[in-house]
Structures are given as C-alpha cells and as structure tokens.
C-alpha positions as CSV (number, residue, x, y, z in Angstrom):
1,M,28.2,-5.5,-5.6
2,P,31.9,-5.9,-4.7
3,G,33.0,-3.4,-2.0
4,N,29.5,-2.4,-1.0
5,K,28.4,-2.8,2.6
6,K,25.9,-5.6,3.0
7,V,22.4,-5.4,4.6
8,L,20.2,-8.4,5.3
9,F,16.9,-7.2,3.9
10,I,13.9,-9.1,5.3
11,A,10.7,-8.6,3.3
12,Y,8.0,-11.3,3.0
13,L,6.4,-9.1,0.3
14,F,8.9,-8.9,-2.5
15,P,8.7,-9.3,-6.3
16,P,7.3,-11.0,-8.2
17,V,4.5,-10.4,-5.6
18,G,2.6,-7.4,-6.8
19,G,0.6,-4.7,-5.1
20,S,1.4,-1.4,-3.3
21,G,3.0,-3.0,-0.3
22,V,5.9,-4.3,-2.4
23,Q,6.9,-1.0,-4.0
24,R,8.7,0.4,-1.0
25,S,11.0,-2.7,-0.8
26,S,11.6,-3.1,-4.5
27,K,12.5,0.6,-5.0
28,F,14.8,0.6,-1.9
29,V,16.6,-2.4,-3.3
30,K,16.8,-0.8,-6.7
31,Y,18.7,2.2,-5.4
32,L,20.7,1.0,-2.4
33,S,23.8,0.2,-4.4
34,D,23.9,3.8,-5.6
35,F,24.8,4.7,-2.0
36,G,27.3,1.9,-1.2
37,W,25.0,-0.8,0.1
38,Y,24.2,-4.3,-1.3
39,P,21.0,-6.0,-0.1
40,L,20.8,-9.7,0.7
41,V,17.0,-10.2,0.4
42,L,15.4,-12.8,2.6
43,T,11.9,-13.6,1.4
44,V,9.5,-16.5,0.7
45,K,9.2,-18.9,-2.2
46,E,5.4,-19.2,-2.4
47,P,3.7,-16.5,-0.4
48,Y,0.1,-16.0,0.7
49,D,-2.3,-15.4,-2.1
50,F,-1.1,-12.0,-3.3
51,Y,-1.2,-10.6,-6.9
52,N,1.7,-11.5,-9.1
53,D,3.7,-9.0,-11.2
54,E,6.8,-10.4,-12.9
55,S,7.6,-7.0,-14.3
56,L,8.6,-5.8,-10.9
57,M,11.6,-8.1,-11.1
58,N,13.2,-5.7,-13.5
59,D,13.7,-3.3,-10.6
60,V,15.8,-5.8,-8.5
61,K,17.6,-7.9,-11.1
62,G,21.4,-7.6,-10.6
63,R,20.9,-5.3,-7.7
64,C,20.7,-7.9,-4.9
65,T,21.0,-11.5,-3.9
66,I,17.6,-13.1,-3.2
67,Y,17.2,-16.0,-0.8
68,R,13.7,-17.6,-0.9
69,T,12.6,-20.1,1.8
70,L,9.7,-22.4,2.4
71,S,6.7,-21.3,4.4
72,I,3.5,-22.9,5.7
73,E,0.5,-20.9,4.4
74,P,-2.8,-22.3,5.7
75,M,-4.8,-19.2,4.8
76,K,-3.6,-19.2,1.2
77,W,-5.8,-22.1,0.4
78,V,-8.8,-20.6,2.2
79,R,-8.4,-17.4,0.1
80,K,-8.1,-19.4,-3.1
81,F,-11.3,-21.3,-2.1
82,L,-13.1,-18.0,-1.4
83,K,-12.0,-16.6,-4.8
84,R,-13.4,-19.6,-6.6
85,K,-16.7,-19.4,-4.7
86,T,-16.9,-15.7,-5.3
87,E,-16.5,-16.1,-9.1
88,K,-19.0,-18.9,-9.1
89,R,-21.6,-17.0,-7.0
90,I,-21.3,-13.9,-9.3
91,N,-21.6,-16.0,-12.4
92,T,-24.5,-18.0,-11.0
93,N,-26.5,-14.9,-9.8
94,G,-25.8,-12.8,-12.8
95,E,-24.7,-9.2,-13.0
96,N,-28.0,-7.7,-11.9
97,N,-28.3,-9.6,-8.6
98,L,-27.9,-7.2,-5.7
99,S,-28.2,-9.5,-2.7
100,I,-25.0,-11.6,-2.8
101,K,-23.9,-12.0,0.8
102,S,-20.4,-12.6,2.3
103,L,-19.0,-16.1,1.9
104,K,-16.5,-15.8,4.7
105,P,-17.1,-18.4,7.5
106,G,-17.2,-16.3,10.7
107,I,-15.9,-19.2,12.9
108,L,-12.8,-19.5,10.6
109,V,-12.1,-15.8,10.8
110,K,-12.3,-15.9,14.6
111,L,-10.2,-19.0,14.9
112,K,-7.5,-17.5,12.7
113,S,-7.3,-14.4,14.9
114,Y,-6.6,-16.5,17.9
115,L,-4.1,-18.9,16.4
116,L,-2.2,-16.9,13.8
117,F,-0.5,-13.9,15.4
118,P,0.8,-11.4,14.7
119,D,-0.4,-12.3,11.2
120,N,-1.1,-15.1,8.7
121,E,2.6,-15.3,7.9
122,I,3.8,-16.4,11.3
123,L,4.5,-19.9,10.1
124,W,7.2,-18.5,7.8
125,L,9.3,-17.6,11.0
126,P,11.2,-20.8,11.6
127,F,12.2,-21.2,8.0
128,A,13.3,-17.6,7.7
129,V,15.2,-17.6,11.0
130,W,17.2,-20.7,10.0
131,K,17.9,-19.3,6.5
132,G,18.7,-15.8,7.9
133,W,21.2,-17.3,10.4
134,R,23.0,-19.1,7.6
135,I,23.1,-16.0,5.4
136,I,24.6,-14.0,8.3
137,K,27.3,-16.6,8.9
138,K,28.2,-16.7,5.3
139,E,27.8,-13.1,4.1
140,K,28.5,-11.2,7.3
141,P,26.1,-8.2,6.7
142,K,26.7,-5.1,8.8
143,I,23.0,-4.5,9.6
144,I,19.5,-6.1,9.3
145,Y,16.5,-4.2,7.8
146,A,13.0,-5.6,8.1
147,T,9.8,-4.1,6.8
148,A,6.2,-4.7,8.0
149,S,3.5,-5.6,7.3
150,P,3.6,-8.6,7.8
151,Y,4.8,-8.0,11.3
152,T,6.3,-11.5,11.4
153,D,9.2,-9.8,9.4
154,H,10.1,-7.9,12.6
155,L,10.0,-10.9,14.8
156,I,12.4,-12.7,12.5
157,A,14.7,-9.7,12.6
158,L,14.5,-9.5,16.4
159,I,15.5,-13.1,16.8
160,L,18.4,-12.9,14.3
161,S,19.6,-9.7,15.8
162,K,19.8,-11.3,19.2
163,L,21.3,-14.6,17.9
164,C,24.0,-12.9,15.8
165,R,24.5,-9.6,17.6
166,I,23.9,-7.5,14.6
167,P,22.1,-4.1,14.7
168,W,18.8,-3.8,13.0
169,V,16.3,-1.3,11.6
170,A,12.6,-1.8,11.8
171,D,10.5,-0.2,9.0
172,F,6.7,0.3,9.6
173,R,4.7,0.9,6.5
174,D,1.5,0.8,8.6
175,F,0.4,0.7,12.2
176,W,0.6,-2.7,14.1
177,V,-1.9,-2.9,16.9
178,D,-3.6,0.3,16.0
179,R,-4.3,-0.7,12.3
180,P,-7.9,-0.6,11.1
181,N,-8.4,-4.3,10.6
182,F,-6.8,-5.4,13.9
183,P,-8.8,-8.4,15.4
184,Q,-11.3,-7.3,18.0
185,N,-10.4,-9.5,20.9
186,K,-8.6,-8.8,24.2
187,W,-6.3,-11.8,23.9
188,R,-4.8,-10.5,20.6
189,L,-4.6,-6.9,21.9
190,F,-2.5,-8.1,24.9
191,I,-0.2,-10.4,22.9
192,D,0.4,-8.1,20.0
193,R,1.0,-5.0,22.1
194,K,3.7,-7.0,24.0
195,L,5.2,-8.0,20.7
196,E,5.1,-4.5,19.3
197,K,6.8,-3.1,22.4
198,S,9.5,-5.8,22.2
199,V,10.2,-5.0,18.6
200,I,10.3,-1.2,19.0
201,N,12.4,-1.2,22.2
202,N,14.9,-3.7,20.8
203,A,15.4,-2.3,17.3
204,D,18.3,0.2,16.9
205,Y,16.2,2.5,14.8
206,I,12.5,2.7,13.9
207,I,11.5,4.0,10.4
208,T,7.9,4.8,9.6
209,A,6.1,5.8,6.4
210,T,4.4,8.8,7.9
211,S,5.1,11.4,10.6
212,L,1.9,10.7,12.4
213,I,2.8,7.0,12.8
214,T,6.2,8.2,14.2
215,N,4.5,10.6,16.7
216,H,2.1,7.8,17.8
217,F,4.9,5.4,18.5
218,K,6.9,8.1,20.3
219,K,4.1,8.6,22.8
220,L,3.9,4.8,23.4
221,Y,7.7,4.1,23.4
222,P,9.5,7.4,23.9
223,E,13.0,5.8,24.4
224,S,13.5,4.5,20.9
225,N,15.1,6.3,17.9
226,Y,12.7,7.3,15.1
227,V,12.8,8.8,11.6
228,T,10.1,9.2,9.0
229,I,10.8,8.1,5.4
230,T,7.7,8.4,3.3
231,N,6.8,6.4,0.2
232,G,7.4,8.0,-3.2
233,F,7.5,7.7,-6.9
234,D,10.2,6.3,-9.2
235,E,11.0,8.8,-12.0
236,E,12.0,5.9,-14.3
237,D,8.4,4.6,-14.2
238,F,7.2,7.7,-16.0
239,S,9.9,7.9,-18.7
240,N,7.8,6.4,-21.5
241,V,4.1,7.0,-20.5
242,S,1.4,8.4,-22.7
243,Y,-0.8,11.2,-21.3
244,T,-3.5,10.8,-24.0
245,N,-6.9,10.0,-22.6
246,S,-7.9,6.6,-24.0
247,A,-11.6,7.2,-23.4
248,E,-12.1,9.8,-26.2
249,D,-14.1,12.9,-25.1
250,K,-14.9,11.4,-21.8
251,F,-14.5,12.7,-18.2
252,T,-12.6,9.7,-17.0
253,I,-12.3,9.2,-13.2
254,T,-9.7,6.6,-12.5
255,Y,-9.0,4.8,-9.2
256,T,-6.1,2.3,-8.8
257,G,-6.0,0.0,-5.9
258,I,-8.3,-1.8,-3.5
259,F,-11.8,-1.1,-2.1
260,N,-12.8,-3.3,0.8
261,K,-14.7,-3.1,4.1
262,E,-12.2,-0.6,5.5
263,R,-12.2,1.3,2.3
264,N,-16.0,1.3,1.7
265,P,-16.7,3.9,-1.0
266,E,-20.5,4.0,-0.8
267,I,-20.5,7.7,-0.2
268,I,-18.6,8.3,-3.5
269,F,-20.9,5.9,-5.4
270,H,-24.0,7.7,-4.1
271,S,-22.5,11.1,-5.0
272,L,-21.8,10.0,-8.5
273,N,-25.4,8.6,-8.7
274,K,-26.8,12.0,-7.7
275,L,-24.8,13.7,-10.4
276,I,-25.9,11.2,-13.0
277,N,-29.5,11.7,-12.2
278,N,-29.5,15.5,-11.5
279,E,-26.8,17.1,-13.6
280,S,-27.7,17.5,-17.3
281,G,-25.0,16.2,-19.6
282,F,-22.8,14.7,-16.8
283,K,-23.7,11.0,-17.5
284,D,-23.0,11.4,-21.2
285,E,-19.5,12.5,-20.4
286,L,-18.7,10.2,-17.5
287,K,-16.3,7.2,-17.6
288,I,-15.2,5.4,-14.4
289,K,-12.2,3.2,-14.4
290,I,-11.3,1.0,-11.4
291,I,-7.9,-0.7,-11.7
292,G,-7.9,-3.3,-8.9
293,Q,-10.8,-4.7,-6.9
294,L,-14.1,-3.6,-5.5
295,D,-14.2,-6.2,-2.6
296,N,-11.9,-8.7,-1.0
297,P,-12.7,-12.4,-2.0
298,G,-15.8,-13.6,-0.2
299,D,-17.3,-10.1,0.2
300,F,-19.8,-8.4,-2.0
301,E,-20.9,-5.2,-0.3
302,N,-19.1,-2.8,-2.6
303,I,-20.0,-4.7,-5.7
304,N,-23.7,-4.7,-4.7
305,N,-23.6,-0.9,-4.0
306,F,-21.8,-0.2,-7.3
307,K,-24.6,-1.9,-9.1
308,K,-27.4,-0.5,-6.9
309,Y,-26.3,3.1,-7.9
310,G,-26.1,2.2,-11.5
311,L,-22.4,2.9,-12.0
312,D,-21.6,-0.3,-13.8
313,K,-23.2,1.3,-16.9
314,Y,-20.5,3.9,-17.0
315,S,-17.5,1.8,-15.9
316,D,-14.6,-0.4,-16.6
317,I,-13.6,-2.6,-13.7
318,I,-10.2,-4.0,-14.5
319,S,-8.5,-6.6,-12.3
320,Y,-5.0,-6.1,-10.9
321,Q,-2.6,-5.0,-13.6
322,P,1.2,-4.9,-13.8
323,H,2.6,-1.8,-12.1
324,Q,3.7,-0.1,-15.3
325,T,0.2,-0.6,-16.8
326,A,-1.3,1.0,-13.7
327,I,1.1,3.9,-14.1
328,N,0.0,4.3,-17.7
329,E,-3.7,4.3,-16.7
330,M,-3.0,7.0,-14.1
331,C,-1.4,9.2,-16.7
332,K,-4.3,8.8,-19.2
333,A,-7.0,9.7,-16.6
334,T,-8.9,13.0,-16.6
335,I,-8.9,13.0,-12.8
336,L,-7.6,10.5,-10.3
337,L,-9.6,9.4,-7.3
338,L,-7.9,9.1,-3.9
339,F,-9.9,7.7,-1.1
340,I,-9.3,7.0,2.6
341,G,-12.2,5.3,4.3
342,E,-13.5,4.8,7.9
343,Q,-10.5,3.6,9.7
344,I,-8.7,4.0,13.0
345,L,-6.5,7.1,12.9
346,P,-7.4,7.9,9.3
347,E,-5.7,11.2,9.4
348,T,-2.3,9.3,9.7
349,I,-2.8,7.4,6.4
350,L,-0.6,8.3,3.5
351,T,-1.1,5.6,0.9
352,G,1.9,4.7,-1.4
353,K,0.0,5.5,-4.6
354,I,-0.6,9.1,-3.6
355,F,3.0,9.9,-4.7
356,E,2.6,8.2,-8.1
357,Y,-0.6,10.2,-8.4
358,L,1.4,13.3,-7.8
359,R,4.0,12.5,-10.5
360,S,1.3,11.5,-13.0
361,Q,0.5,15.1,-13.7
362,R,-3.2,14.4,-13.5
363,P,-5.5,16.4,-11.1
364,I,-6.5,14.4,-7.9
365,L,-9.9,14.3,-6.2
366,A,-8.9,13.5,-2.7
367,V,-11.8,12.2,-0.6
368,V,-9.9,12.1,2.7
369,P,-9.9,13.4,6.2
370,V,-9.4,17.2,5.6
371,N,-7.0,17.5,8.6
372,G,-4.9,14.5,7.7
373,L,-1.6,13.9,6.1
374,A,-3.0,13.0,2.6
375,A,-4.9,16.4,2.5
376,E,-1.7,18.2,3.6
377,V,0.4,16.7,0.8
378,I,-2.3,17.4,-1.8
379,K,-2.5,21.1,-0.7
380,E,1.2,21.7,-0.3
381,T,1.9,20.3,-3.8
382,N,-1.1,21.9,-5.5
383,S,-1.9,18.6,-7.1
384,G,-5.7,18.5,-6.7
385,L,-8.9,19.1,-4.8
386,V,-9.5,18.0,-1.2
387,V,-13.0,17.2,-0.1
388,S,-14.2,15.7,3.2
389,R,-14.8,11.9,3.0
390,D,-17.7,12.5,5.5
391,S,-19.6,15.0,3.4
392,E,-21.6,13.9,0.3
393,E,-22.3,17.6,-0.5
394,E,-18.6,18.4,-0.6
395,I,-17.9,15.3,-2.8
396,V,-20.6,16.3,-5.3
397,K,-19.4,19.9,-5.4
398,G,-15.8,18.8,-5.8
399,I,-16.6,16.5,-8.8
400,L,-18.8,19.2,-10.4
401,K,-15.9,21.8,-10.0
402,L,-13.5,19.5,-11.7
403,F,-16.1,18.6,-14.4
404,D,-16.6,22.3,-15.0
405,L,-12.9,22.9,-15.4
406,Y,-12.7,20.0,-17.8
407,K,-15.5,21.4,-19.9
408,R,-13.7,24.7,-20.1
409,N,-10.4,23.1,-20.9
410,E,-8.9,24.7,-17.8
411,L,-8.3,21.5,-15.7
412,D,-4.5,21.1,-16.3
413,N,-3.8,24.8,-15.7
414,A,-5.7,24.8,-12.4
415,F,-3.2,22.4,-10.8
416,K,0.4,23.0,-11.3
417,R,2.4,20.6,-9.1
418,K,5.3,21.9,-7.0
419,N,7.8,20.6,-4.5
420,I,7.5,16.9,-5.3
421,E,11.2,16.2,-5.8
422,H,11.9,14.9,-2.3
423,Y,9.4,12.1,-2.9
424,S,11.6,10.5,-5.6
425,R,12.4,6.9,-4.6
426,R,16.2,7.5,-5.2
427,N,16.2,10.4,-2.8
428,L,14.3,8.4,-0.2
429,T,16.7,5.6,-0.5
430,K,19.5,8.0,0.4
431,D,17.6,8.8,3.6
432,L,17.5,5.1,4.3
433,T,21.2,4.6,3.9
434,D,21.8,7.6,6.2
435,V,20.0,5.7,8.9
436,F,22.1,2.6,8.2
437,E,25.3,4.6,8.5
438,R,24.1,6.2,11.7
439,V,23.4,2.8,13.3
440,I,26.6,1.1,12.3
441,N,28.7,4.0,13.3
442,K,27.0,4.2,16.7
443,N,27.6,0.5,17.2
444,K,31.3,1.0,16.5
445,L,31.7,3.3,19.5
C-alpha cells in the first residue's frame, strides 16, 4: 500500500497451499498493512505436493504483491506416485485387511537425505535468489523476512541479504537439526548444523514460535538476538461459525491435522478400544471425527491400528478440508483431541492448531508431555484436560471424566477460557512489526 514500508517476505509455503504451516505466513501478511508494512511475497509457482486451499487466498488478496517462481521438485512426483499406489493398495486389499506394509522404497529415502539438503525444496534456491534480487532492485524493501520450514527459505534470505546488504529476520516455526524427522546420518548432521549456525549468526533477528525453541537456540548460539512470537487464532475465522454438534446426541471426539510416524496415536486408539469394550453405554454414544490424514502416503501403520482396534465402526475419516471448514468442525465437536507424539524435545512443541482449539470454545483433551508448553497453555487458559501421552491409564480416565461431564451436561461450564487475547493473529503481527522496526532502526545507527 502506498506509503507503507516494504518487506521482502520469503515463504515457500503460501496460499493457495493449505495446511497448518501456511497459516502463520498468511495471517502475518493479512495484518502487516495495519501496522505500516507492505509485504512483497516471494514464493513458488508449483510447490511440492501439499494440500491446496484456494479459500486461504482471501486472507492475502489486496494485502501484498505475490511473486511466484519456477522450482525443480523431484520429490513431488515420488509423492504423487506413492499416493496412487496407496489408494490402489487400500482398494485392492479392502477395508478389513490389516497387513498393508509401507510402500516407501528405503533406498530412495536414503538417497534423498544425502542429496537434497537442507530439505526437498533446495532446488528452488537459484530461481528464488534470482527473482528476489530483481525484486529488491525494483522495490527497494527495507528488510527481508524468511520463515522455515522449509529451511531453504533461510538460505535464500542469507544470500540475498549478503548480495544486497539488507537486514533480515529469520522465523523458525520448528527446530532445524533437532527436529523429530531429521535424517539419521552423520553427513547430514554435520552439514545442516553448519548451515543452521550460518543462518542464525548472520540474521539480524531470530524469531521462534515457542519459548523453548528460543532457549535451545540461545544455548547453541548465544550471540544472536531472539524473540518468541507464537502462533495464534484469527478472530475473523470464528465470526460465522456454528457451535451445534452435527452428530446428534453423540459424544464427538474431533481431531484436525495429521497423524504419521512421528505422531503415532496407537496409545489413544487402544485407550478408546478399552472404553468401548469395558464401559457400558460408551460405544453407543461415541463418534470419532478425523479431519486430515491417518498416515503419510506410502505408510499404513496408523490405518492398520485404527482398524485393529475397531475404531472405524465409530468414525468419520475426512480428508484435508479448507481451513474454514476445519474451523467449523472444531466448533461443532464435543471435545477436541490434541496429541503430541514420540518426538525429539516433545515438551517444546506448540502446534499451530492449539490456538484455534482455544478459540473454538470446545473442551480440549490434551494428550501431551505434562511438563511441556502445550500442557502449560491448556492449564493457564483453563481450556481443557491434560493427560500424559505416556500413560494409557491417564488417557482412559481423562476420556471418562469428559464423558461423565458430557452426560451430566456440565462439560461447557467446567472449562471457561481465560487470557487468550494475546494469541490473536492481529496482536501477534504487531509483535512482528516491532521486530522489523527494531532491526531497521538499529541499522540506521
């Protein structure tokens, strides 16, 4: 917008790409102009095989200029192949088959980890650097902002910052080397740690999505400047939702998002199976809704377990839905399931959807590390029940407690949310622009 300061906003994941990783960028772009900044978004034309959600374009239309570039995406075609093979295998074996094995070729996974680093998107780098250089020459932004993952975004920002002598801010939504699915080989550990160090030491400011990521980086790279800006919820997303439970007279447990090897929910599936078999009346009231996916393409472990424990009889599994539809489903649930699985540093994880869960006004069953950030947020906001993700007994008791409150019509009164205002996306964008101002004012000195 005329008169606003410009920021080159590097984000491989950007609408119409869907999924939780996009929300942080699209909402920042939506509100940046409210605080005197105009984003020049550098992104990709045809990204790796992510979900598509055209509705997310409504957040960014008229609020930015979008520059899309070519990219070479070898793994996109592998993923598409695995998707087709997955669908064919399920259809061929039928719903009751419980022995479907992974279709992922191990040699290809290993080869990818050695050749494509820091991530699958590295072949976007030359196209993005060339386009970014031209944008900077034409538009003269005052600062560069890059968000990861993918971590290639930060390498692009690092190169452009050096070439054009513009300050930049690096935003980490997740860990880099210390993330749960980091390739297990020494070569990658050595290279990626070097790249991580170069990015953090050269950026003018480091933003992270959680305080524990900030503290972890501070121990590794104490000389850099850090601030934590969490994810959040957009109040406008909740302006026209319905809170009526669509599954009439059912105790509806809703999960939105992805289960995979790192988020293996077998302990929850087994807990629900015990309740179905042992608690009179529970199975007659139960409805499970999963909005997203049970496994990554090519994997079948969670699908097999889901069927093994008989949960498919009580469930709707709905593939990825537009963001607004997912919000509506959250608000119609009886309870919302939040789950953090067996991962490296699980106590540091604060998923983006937790804040939309908070705003949905539905009670949350949080199966998470009890000493972690997610548990802390749930307790501080009085938004649900925290149970250990390592204790089946606690999970069973937690579900039963919520079920009992539901039967006595006391569920809503038991959890009255408080202190969630700071997590609004508009307020968080103000925090981002404060960082921008700090950086450009420092560089004037």
